[in-house]
N, C-alpha and C positions, 0 to 999 in steps of 0.2 A: 328395793331391788331395782325398780325402774330408774331411780335416780343414779344408782351405781352404773347401770348399763349406759345411760346417757353420758355420764362422766367419762366412762371408758371409751365411748365413741368419739368424744371430743378430743381426748388425749391421742387416740390413734390418728385422727385427722390432722392434728397438730404435728405429729411425727412424719406423716406421709406427704403433706402439702408442700413443705419446703423442697423435698426431693422432686416432686412433680414440677414445681416452678423452675428449678434448676435444670431439669431435663428439657423443658420447653425452651429455656434460654440457650441451651447448648445445641440442641438439634432442631428446634422448631423455627429458628430465625431464618428468613430467606437469605440465600447466598447473594453476595454483592456481585453485580455484573462485572465480568472481566473486561479489560480494555480490548478494543477492537480497532483494527486498521483495515482499510479497503485495499485489496490487491486483485488485479485483473490481468489474466494472461490471455492473449489473442494471437491468432494466426491470420496471415493475409490470404484472401481468396482471389486469385488472379482471373477467375472465370467471370465473364460478363454475359448478360442476356442478349437476345437478338436486338433489343432496342438500344444497346450500348450502356445500359445501367447495370448495377450489381457490382460485385467485387467488394473490396475493402476488407477491413479486419473483422473477424468473427470469432466466437468462442471456440468452435470446433468445426472441422471439415470432415464430412463423411465421404465414403468412396463414391457415392452417387453425386455428390456436389462437385468434387474435384479430386483427381488422383494424380499425384506428382510422379514424374519419371526419374530414373536414376540420372544423376548429373544436374538436375534442376536445383534452383535456389529457393529457399523457403524463408519468409520474413516473419518474425514474431514481434509482438509489442507487449511490454510490461508496464502497467500503470499502478502507481501507489498514490493513495489519497488519505489525508488526515481528516477523519470524521469525528474526532474528539473535540473537546472544548479547551484543549491546551496544546501548546507547541510540542513537537516531538523532535528528539535529537538522536543522532548516532544510529540510524537505521541501516541495516545491511540487507540488500536484495541479492539473492543468488539464483541462478538459472542453470540447472544441470542438464546438459544436452544429451540426447540419445546417442548411442554408439553408432547408429547407422548414418549419422550426418557428420560433416566436418565444419568447423567454425570458419566463417568468412570475415565478418566485421560486426561492430557494435557502435551505436551512437554515444554510449556512455559506459564507464566501467572498464574492467580489464578481463582478459581471458587467461585462464590457467590450463595449459595443455596437459598437465599431469592429472588433474581432476576432471578435465573436460567441462569446466564450469565458468560461467561469466558472473562476475561480482561487481555490484554497483553500490556505493556507499552514499547515503543521504545524511549530510551533517545536520541539517535543520529543516524541518517540515512544519510550516505554520498551519494554523487552523484553516480547514477547507482548501488547503493548497494541494496541488496535484503535480506529480512528477512522472514522466514517461520516458522510456527509452526503447529503441528498436535494436534487434540483433538479427543478423542474416547468417544462415547456414546453407550448406550444399549437401544434397543427398549423395551418398557414395555411389560408385559405379555398380553395375548389375552383378558383377562377380563377387562383390563384397556384401551383397544383400542376401539374407537367409532364405527368403521365399519370394514367389512371384507377386503375391499381393499380401500386404500386411499394413496394419495401422499402429501408430505409436503415440505416446503422450509425452509432452514436454512440461516439466515441473518447474515452477518458480516459487520462491519463498522469501518472505520478509521477516526479519527478527529485530528486536530491540525494544527498550522501555518495558521489559517484562512481557512482551507480546510476541506472538508468532502466528503468521497467517500464510497459507499457500493456495495455489491455484494451478490448474493444468489446462493445456490446450492440445487437442488431438488432431492428427492429420494422417492421410493414407498414401501409400506408395504402391505403384503397380509397374512391374517390369514391362518394357515394350515387347510386344509379340513379334518375333522374327518370322518372315515369310515373304513370298513373292507378291508384290502389289501390282496389279494390272492397271496400267494408266488408261484412264478414260479418254475418249477422243475429245479434242478441243472443239468448242462451239464456235460458230462463225459462218461467214458466207460460203466459204469453200466446203465446210463440213455439211452445211445444209444442202448445197448443190449435189454433193455426192449422195446424200440420203435420198433426195428426190429422184436422182438418176437410178438408184438401186430399186426404188419402189416402182418406177416406170418400167424398168427391164423385167421385173418380176411379174407385173401385170400383163405385159406384152407376151411373155412366155406362156402364161396361163391361157391367154386368149388364143394363141396359135395352137396350143395343145387341144383345147376344146374344139377348135375348127377342124383340126385333122381327124378327130374322133367322129365328127359329124359326117365328113366326107368319106 
């Protein structure tokens, strides 16, 4: 009886084991890493610190860092790098512009007014090679902007060689507050003299007033 049970167990194992091995081969194998290409989208920060440093291209600009005004120009930079071990060919970089800006210029590629998109084609990108281009846009006038303060993202994408990568860069726009601006007095010798004269007259008036009260 024991021998029959042992034989049955071996037979069952023989039937189940191939299915187990097949399942491991179909579902247990690690997935091969997909191809990757480096893409970076940046926006230029025109603001400088008191020491004259700062500015330059950054990934994103918050409202606290810099707020653009209607009619101002904004510059973006798109960088593509081949981080693979083989040359890449026929890469297409597209940059879809927000509706709140107008296209001004680009250092490479072409602009399509129908799709509001800048397209840049890279015929060949060697290993570790980098290609960059800049594009300039202009923020529309205040009456064409939906709200007083808002932030938007600009999307860039690269495709080709069975790959696709995208990156965004954000910036903020603030409408200029209309109102009466009081001009501060200019500093200088004349202004200083007027200030001293006013202080002297005020002190003299206070002295004469106290003297009259005593008398």
